[in-house]
Legacy VTK file of the C-alpha trace (Angstrom):
# vtk DataFile Version 3.0
C-alpha trace
ASCII
DATASET POLYDATA
POINTS 56 float
60.749 -20.196 111.053
57.804 -19.049 109.003
56.920 -16.252 106.641
56.147 -12.910 108.224
52.506 -11.801 108.403
53.445 -8.577 106.563
54.826 -10.568 103.627
51.815 -12.887 103.540
49.511 -9.850 103.298
51.089 -8.642 100.058
51.857 -11.933 98.301
49.478 -12.937 95.524
49.495 -15.672 92.912
51.762 -14.566 90.049
49.435 -16.198 87.517
45.967 -14.896 88.498
46.835 -12.317 91.203
44.502 -14.182 93.558
44.811 -14.954 97.263
47.256 -17.552 98.526
46.765 -19.954 101.419
49.862 -20.421 103.576
50.428 -24.008 104.720
53.131 -25.212 107.068
52.404 -28.954 107.069
53.698 -31.280 105.686
55.980 -28.615 104.175
55.892 -24.840 103.892
53.985 -23.868 100.761
51.644 -21.289 99.301
48.514 -22.573 97.573
46.394 -20.819 94.950
43.004 -22.520 94.860
41.878 -20.584 91.756
44.810 -21.809 89.620
45.200 -25.047 91.580
48.952 -24.423 91.927
51.299 -24.928 94.859
54.339 -22.684 95.318
57.151 -24.029 97.492
58.790 -22.092 100.315
62.490 -22.915 100.714
64.536 -21.483 103.605
61.746 -18.935 104.272
61.861 -17.755 100.636
58.695 -18.226 98.566
59.463 -19.578 95.092
56.873 -17.589 93.126
57.760 -18.798 89.627
54.823 -20.205 87.667
57.107 -22.736 85.951
58.292 -24.019 89.357
54.786 -24.441 90.797
53.259 -27.893 91.126
49.610 -28.813 90.469
47.329 -29.097 93.490
LINES 1 57
56 0 1 2 3 4 5 6 7 8 9 10 11 12 13 14 15 16 17 18 19 20 21 22 23 24 25 26 27 28 29 30 31 32 33 34 35 36 37 38 39 40 41 42 43 44 45 46 47 48 49 50 51 52 53 54 55
């Protein structure tokens, strides 16, 4: 499964409020290019915690 288009429209980076790129390969993740952070998606739930994000 993947994230719904409606959810992807409203999600923004919690740090800078910028746009997120949704990637499905090699794993589901949301990427903020401005902050250079990657937010994981686990069981179709985006983990939008800045402390849990990994550097790009």
